[in-house]
C-alpha positions as CSV (number, residue, x, y, z in Angstrom):
1,M,0.1,0.2,0.1
2,Q,1.2,3.4,-0.9
3,F,1.2,6.4,1.6
4,G,1.9,10.0,0.9
5,I,1.0,13.7,0.8
6,F,-1.3,15.7,-1.3
7,S,-1.3,19.5,-1.4
8,V,-3.5,22.1,-2.8
9,G,-1.0,24.7,-2.7
10,D,-2.8,27.5,-1.0
11,V,-1.5,30.8,0.3
12,T,-3.4,31.5,3.2
13,Q,-2.8,33.9,6.2
14,D,-1.6,32.3,9.3
15,P,-4.5,33.3,11.6
16,T,-2.4,33.0,14.8
17,T,0.5,35.5,13.5
18,G,-1.4,37.6,10.7
19,T,1.6,36.7,8.4
20,T,1.0,35.6,4.9
21,V,4.0,33.8,3.0
22,S,4.9,35.0,-0.7
23,E,4.1,32.9,-3.6
24,H,7.6,32.2,-4.1
25,E,8.0,31.1,-0.5
26,R,4.9,28.8,-0.9
27,I,6.3,27.3,-4.1
28,K,9.7,26.6,-2.4
29,A,7.7,25.1,0.6
30,M,6.1,22.5,-1.5
31,V,9.2,21.4,-2.9
32,T,10.5,21.1,0.6
33,I,7.7,19.2,1.7
34,A,7.9,16.7,-1.1
35,R,11.7,16.2,-0.3
36,H,10.8,15.8,3.4
37,A,8.2,13.3,2.6
38,E,10.5,11.1,0.9
39,Q,13.2,11.3,3.7
40,A,10.3,10.3,6.1
41,G,9.9,7.2,4.3
42,L,6.4,8.2,2.5
43,D,5.8,7.0,-1.1
44,V,3.9,9.7,-2.9
45,F,3.8,13.4,-3.4
46,A,0.8,14.9,-5.3
47,T,0.2,18.5,-6.2
48,G,-3.2,20.1,-7.1
49,E,-3.7,22.3,-10.3
50,H,-5.2,25.7,-9.8
51,H,-5.2,28.7,-12.0
52,N,-6.5,31.4,-9.5
53,P,-5.4,33.1,-6.3
54,P,-5.0,31.9,-3.5
55,F,-3.4,28.9,-5.1
56,V,0.1,28.5,-6.7
57,P,0.4,25.3,-8.6
58,S,-0.6,26.5,-12.0
59,S,1.9,24.2,-13.7
60,P,2.3,20.7,-12.0
61,T,4.5,19.2,-14.5
62,T,7.0,22.2,-13.9
63,M,7.0,21.6,-10.0
64,L,7.0,17.8,-10.3
65,G,10.0,17.7,-12.8
66,W,11.9,19.8,-10.3
67,I,11.0,17.5,-7.5
68,A,11.9,14.6,-9.6
69,A,15.5,16.0,-10.0
70,K,15.7,16.2,-6.2
71,T,14.4,12.8,-5.3
72,E,15.2,9.5,-5.8
73,H,12.3,7.2,-5.1
74,L,9.1,9.4,-4.5
75,I,6.1,8.8,-6.8
76,L,5.2,12.1,-8.4
77,S,1.4,12.6,-9.0
78,T,-1.2,15.2,-9.2
79,S,-4.4,16.0,-7.4
80,T,-5.8,16.8,-9.8
81,T,-4.7,17.3,-13.4
82,L,-7.7,19.4,-15.0
83,I,-8.8,17.0,-17.9
84,T,-11.6,19.4,-18.6
85,T,-9.7,22.6,-19.5
86,N,-6.4,21.2,-20.4
87,D,-5.7,20.0,-24.0
88,P,-5.4,16.4,-23.9
89,V,-2.5,16.7,-26.7
90,K,-0.6,18.8,-24.0
91,I,-1.3,16.5,-21.2
92,A,-0.2,13.5,-23.3
93,E,3.1,15.3,-24.2
94,D,3.9,16.8,-20.8
95,Y,3.4,13.8,-18.5
96,A,5.2,11.4,-21.0
97,M,8.1,14.0,-20.8
98,L,7.9,14.1,-17.0
99,Q,7.7,10.1,-17.0
100,H,10.9,10.1,-19.0
101,L,12.8,12.6,-16.8
102,A,11.6,11.0,-13.5
103,E,12.5,7.4,-14.8
104,G,8.8,6.4,-14.6
105,R,8.1,7.8,-11.0
106,V,4.9,9.4,-12.3
107,D,1.2,8.9,-12.3
108,L,-1.6,11.4,-12.5
109,M,-5.1,12.0,-11.2
110,M,-7.6,13.3,-13.6
111,G,-10.2,15.6,-12.4
112,R,-12.7,18.7,-13.1
113,G,-11.3,20.7,-10.4
114,N,-13.5,22.8,-7.9
115,T,-13.2,26.2,-9.3
116,G,-16.0,27.1,-11.7
117,P,-14.5,30.1,-13.5
118,V,-11.6,28.0,-14.9
119,Y,-13.9,26.9,-17.7
120,P,-14.2,30.2,-19.5
121,W,-10.6,31.2,-18.8
122,F,-9.6,28.4,-20.9
123,G,-12.5,28.7,-23.4
124,Q,-14.8,26.1,-22.2
125,D,-18.3,26.0,-20.7
126,I,-18.8,24.4,-17.2
127,R,-22.1,23.1,-18.4
128,N,-20.1,20.6,-20.6
129,G,-18.0,19.5,-17.6
130,I,-18.8,15.9,-17.6
131,A,-19.0,15.6,-21.4
132,L,-15.2,17.3,-21.5
133,A,-13.8,14.9,-19.0
134,I,-15.2,11.9,-20.9
135,E,-14.3,13.0,-24.6
136,N,-10.7,14.6,-23.6
137,Y,-9.7,11.5,-21.6
138,A,-10.8,9.0,-24.4
139,L,-8.4,11.1,-26.6
140,L,-5.6,11.1,-24.1
141,R,-5.8,7.4,-24.0
142,R,-5.5,7.0,-27.7
143,L,-2.7,9.4,-27.8
144,W,-0.7,7.4,-25.3
145,D,-1.7,4.2,-26.7
146,E,-1.5,4.5,-30.5
147,E,1.5,5.6,-32.4
148,V,-0.5,7.6,-34.8
149,V,-4.0,9.1,-34.2
150,D,-6.8,10.1,-36.5
151,W,-9.6,11.9,-34.3
152,E,-12.5,14.2,-34.4
153,G,-14.6,15.2,-31.5
154,R,-16.9,18.0,-30.2
155,F,-14.6,20.2,-28.2
156,R,-11.3,20.5,-30.1
157,T,-10.1,20.6,-33.5
158,P,-9.5,17.4,-35.4
159,L,-6.2,15.5,-35.5
160,Q,-4.9,13.9,-38.7
161,S,-2.0,11.3,-38.7
162,F,-0.9,12.9,-35.2
163,T,1.9,11.3,-33.1
164,S,2.3,12.4,-29.7
165,T,6.0,12.8,-28.5
166,P,7.7,11.6,-26.7
167,R,6.2,8.3,-26.6
168,P,5.5,6.7,-23.1
169,L,8.5,5.4,-21.4
170,D,8.9,1.7,-22.0
171,G,5.6,1.7,-24.0
172,V,3.6,2.1,-20.8
173,A,1.5,5.3,-20.1
174,P,1.6,6.8,-16.7
175,F,-1.2,5.2,-14.4
176,V,-4.2,7.3,-14.1
177,W,-6.4,7.7,-11.1
178,H,-9.8,9.5,-11.7
179,G,-10.4,11.8,-8.9
180,S,-14.0,12.8,-7.8
181,I,-15.9,13.9,-4.6
182,R,-19.3,13.5,-5.8
183,S,-19.7,12.6,-9.5
184,P,-20.7,9.0,-10.2
185,E,-20.0,9.5,-14.0
186,I,-16.4,9.7,-13.1
187,A,-16.4,6.6,-11.1
188,E,-17.8,5.0,-13.9
189,Q,-15.2,6.5,-16.3
190,A,-12.6,4.9,-14.1
191,A,-14.2,1.7,-14.1
192,Y,-14.8,1.5,-17.8
193,Y,-11.1,1.9,-18.5
194,G,-9.8,-0.1,-15.7
195,D,-8.1,2.9,-14.1
196,G,-7.9,3.8,-10.4
197,F,-10.7,5.6,-8.6
198,F,-9.5,8.2,-5.9
199,H,-12.1,9.5,-3.6
200,N,-11.2,13.0,-2.1
201,H,-12.4,11.6,1.2
202,I,-12.3,15.1,3.1
203,F,-15.5,16.8,2.9
204,W,-18.3,14.3,2.9
205,P,-19.5,11.7,5.5
206,K,-18.1,8.3,5.2
207,E,-21.5,6.9,3.8
208,H,-20.9,8.9,0.7
209,T,-17.5,7.6,0.1
210,Q,-18.8,4.3,0.6
211,R,-21.4,4.4,-1.9
212,M,-19.0,6.1,-4.6
213,V,-16.3,3.3,-4.1
214,A,-18.9,0.6,-4.2
215,L,-20.2,1.8,-7.4
216,Y,-16.6,2.0,-8.9
217,R,-15.9,-1.4,-7.7
218,K,-19.1,-2.9,-9.1
219,R,-18.7,-1.3,-12.6
220,F,-15.0,-2.1,-12.6
221,A,-16.0,-5.7,-12.3
222,H,-18.9,-5.3,-15.0
223,Y,-16.3,-4.2,-17.5
224,G,-14.2,-7.5,-17.1
225,H,-11.0,-5.8,-15.3
226,G,-11.4,-8.3,-12.5
227,S,-13.5,-8.7,-9.2
228,E,-14.7,-5.9,-7.3
229,Q,-11.9,-6.3,-4.5
230,Q,-9.4,-6.1,-7.3
231,A,-10.4,-2.5,-8.2
232,I,-7.6,0.1,-7.7
233,V,-9.0,2.6,-5.0
234,G,-7.2,5.5,-3.4
235,L,-8.5,7.8,-0.5
236,G,-7.5,11.2,0.5
237,G,-7.5,12.1,4.3
238,Q,-7.0,15.1,6.6
239,V,-4.9,15.1,9.8
240,F,-3.3,17.4,12.3
241,M,-1.4,15.6,15.1
242,R,0.2,16.3,18.3
243,R,1.4,14.2,21.1
244,S,-1.9,14.8,22.9
245,S,-5.2,15.3,21.5
246,Q,-5.9,18.4,23.5
247,D,-2.9,20.0,22.2
248,A,-3.7,19.0,18.8
249,V,-7.1,20.5,18.9
250,R,-6.2,23.6,20.7
251,E,-3.2,24.5,18.2
252,F,-5.4,23.5,14.9
253,R,-8.7,25.3,15.9
254,P,-7.6,28.5,14.8
255,Y,-6.6,27.4,11.3
256,F,-9.8,25.3,10.9
257,D,-11.9,28.4,12.0
258,N,-10.5,30.7,9.5
259,A,-9.6,28.2,6.7
260,P,-11.2,29.5,3.4
261,V,-12.6,26.1,2.4
262,Y,-14.5,25.5,5.6
263,G,-14.0,28.1,8.0
264,H,-17.1,30.0,9.7
265,G,-19.0,27.0,9.0
266,P,-19.5,23.7,11.2
267,S,-17.5,23.6,14.3
268,L,-14.1,21.7,14.3
269,E,-15.9,19.0,16.7
270,E,-18.9,18.7,14.1
271,F,-16.4,18.5,11.4
272,T,-14.5,15.8,13.0
273,R,-17.3,13.7,13.8
274,E,-19.2,13.9,10.5
275,T,-16.2,13.7,8.1
276,P,-12.8,11.9,8.1
277,L,-10.9,15.0,9.3
278,T,-8.8,13.7,12.3
279,V,-7.3,16.2,14.8
280,G,-5.5,14.3,17.8
281,S,-2.9,12.1,18.5
282,P,-0.8,9.7,16.2
283,Q,-2.7,7.0,17.8
284,Q,-6.1,8.4,16.9
285,V,-4.9,9.0,13.3
286,I,-3.9,5.2,13.1
287,E,-7.2,4.3,14.5
288,R,-9.2,6.4,12.3
289,T,-7.4,5.6,9.1
290,L,-7.5,1.9,9.6
291,S,-11.4,2.2,9.9
292,F,-11.5,3.4,6.4
293,R,-11.0,-0.2,5.3
294,D,-14.4,-1.0,7.0
295,Y,-16.4,0.7,4.6
296,V,-14.2,0.9,1.2
297,G,-12.5,-2.4,1.6
298,D,-8.7,-3.0,0.9
299,Y,-7.3,-0.3,-1.0
300,Q,-4.2,0.7,-2.6
301,R,-3.3,4.6,-1.9
302,Q,-3.8,6.8,1.1
303,L,-2.7,10.4,0.8
304,F,-2.9,13.1,3.6
305,L,-3.5,16.7,3.5
306,V,-1.3,18.3,5.9
307,D,-0.1,21.6,4.6
308,H,-3.1,24.2,4.2
309,A,-5.1,26.8,5.8
310,G,-1.9,29.0,6.7
311,L,0.1,26.3,8.7
312,P,3.6,27.2,9.2
313,L,6.2,25.1,7.0
314,K,7.9,24.0,10.5
315,T,4.5,22.7,11.7
316,V,3.9,20.8,8.2
317,L,7.2,19.1,8.5
318,E,6.4,18.0,12.1
319,Q,3.2,16.5,10.6
320,I,5.4,14.5,8.1
321,D,7.7,13.3,10.7
322,L,4.9,12.1,12.9
323,L,3.5,10.3,9.7
324,G,6.9,8.8,8.8
325,E,7.9,7.9,12.3
326,E,4.7,6.7,14.1
327,V,1.6,6.4,11.9
328,V,2.6,5.1,8.4
329,P,4.9,2.1,9.8
330,V,1.7,0.8,11.9
331,L,-0.6,1.3,9.0
332,R,1.6,-0.5,6.7
333,K,1.7,-3.3,9.1
334,E,-1.9,-3.4,10.2
335,F,-3.4,-2.9,6.6
336,A,-1.3,-6.0,5.5
337,I,-3.1,-8.3,8.1
338,G,-5.8,-10.2,6.6
339,R,-5.4,-8.5,3.0
340,P,-6.6,-11.1,0.6
341,A,-3.8,-12.3,-1.9
342,D,-5.8,-11.3,-5.0
343,V,-6.0,-7.8,-3.9
344,P,-3.4,-5.9,-6.2
345,A,-0.7,-4.0,-4.9
346,A,-0.7,-0.3,-5.7
347,P,0.4,0.5,-9.5
348,T,4.0,1.3,-10.1
349,H,5.7,1.8,-13.7
350,A,7.8,-1.4,-12.8
351,S,4.6,-3.4,-12.2
352,R,3.1,-2.1,-15.3
353,V,5.9,-2.8,-17.6
354,A,6.1,-6.3,-16.2
355,G,2.4,-6.7,-16.9
356,K,2.8,-5.6,-20.4
357,A,5.8,-8.1,-20.9
358,A,3.4,-10.9,-19.5
359,N,0.5,-10.0,-21.3
360,P,1.2,-7.9,-24.2
361,A,-2.3,-8.4,-25.7
362,N,-3.8,-6.5,-22.9
363,T,-1.6,-3.6,-21.8
364,D,-4.3,-1.2,-20.8
365,N,-5.9,-3.3,-18.1
366,A,-4.7,-2.1,-14.8
367,A,-6.0,-4.9,-12.8
368,S,-4.3,-7.6,-15.1
369,A,-0.9,-5.5,-14.9
370,Q,-0.9,-5.9,-11.3
371,H,-1.4,-9.6,-11.4
372,A,1.4,-10.3,-14.0
């Protein structure tokens, strides 16, 4: 199972000091966070994609390319890549290039994002959001899977005898997760292709997450990629830790109360009760995270949000240390207990290359690649 960090890259005032870091400082901090995650023994760093203040990660491939040069083992991912407003031709080129530079340590998460105005900024209509996600991804798959593509669709100009370069490393495209909080159409899309489904798992109650993952698993099996428990599932999560739960709650409360995404709404106590947000001791984070398996089944990737709402870099790095030293080692051990033998491991470039070699007639099936 893979564990890591995902960042939305917000620039938010620290409510306890009144200070706000510059964009430059926040960008450099994200690089520091990624490198620290690797040093702490985590597996994945994922950056969001935003094109509006107060966020800085407008060019994920640039950031991930720089991080690739500064790390050795860390898997580099996104959370998310905007499949609706990015040209699929540019996505195909950019992430194949990043894949080569990072020696395969790349996957990506497709999503529609959560900022409505981004659509007209890039010449699209938000009312076409789902249709864009479906059509653009279908083209992206062809660009990676086929040497020469002739294509015509609804939302971009046709392609005639087009070859996307560079070609994917070792003839295997980056693994794709489809990220969604609330859209069953995206769970269906992930299932159709045999790709991974990543549920954000931050703002909604567990019953909603359970329904979305169950739908994906059922449809994954329907399309013939394997059994329901062989589907590839990832979850988000949000934590803040101190040695004692009282200290954690006291320190995190002003950040929660003033956070742009949920401040001035439900109380911290209500939010931790009704959603997967965990504010407490490392043991509480362990127990809460292990409970996710009770309603989604055995899964492959767990990412934590730890660096938002104006939290100082020093505090964020302390959170990563707690994850690496006290939380993740226990989670790795406990999640392995009772895990059925036919549940696939988290996808990696190496496992997918091996799957292609063993089953060249079906290189696109994520599940079969894992069992090669």
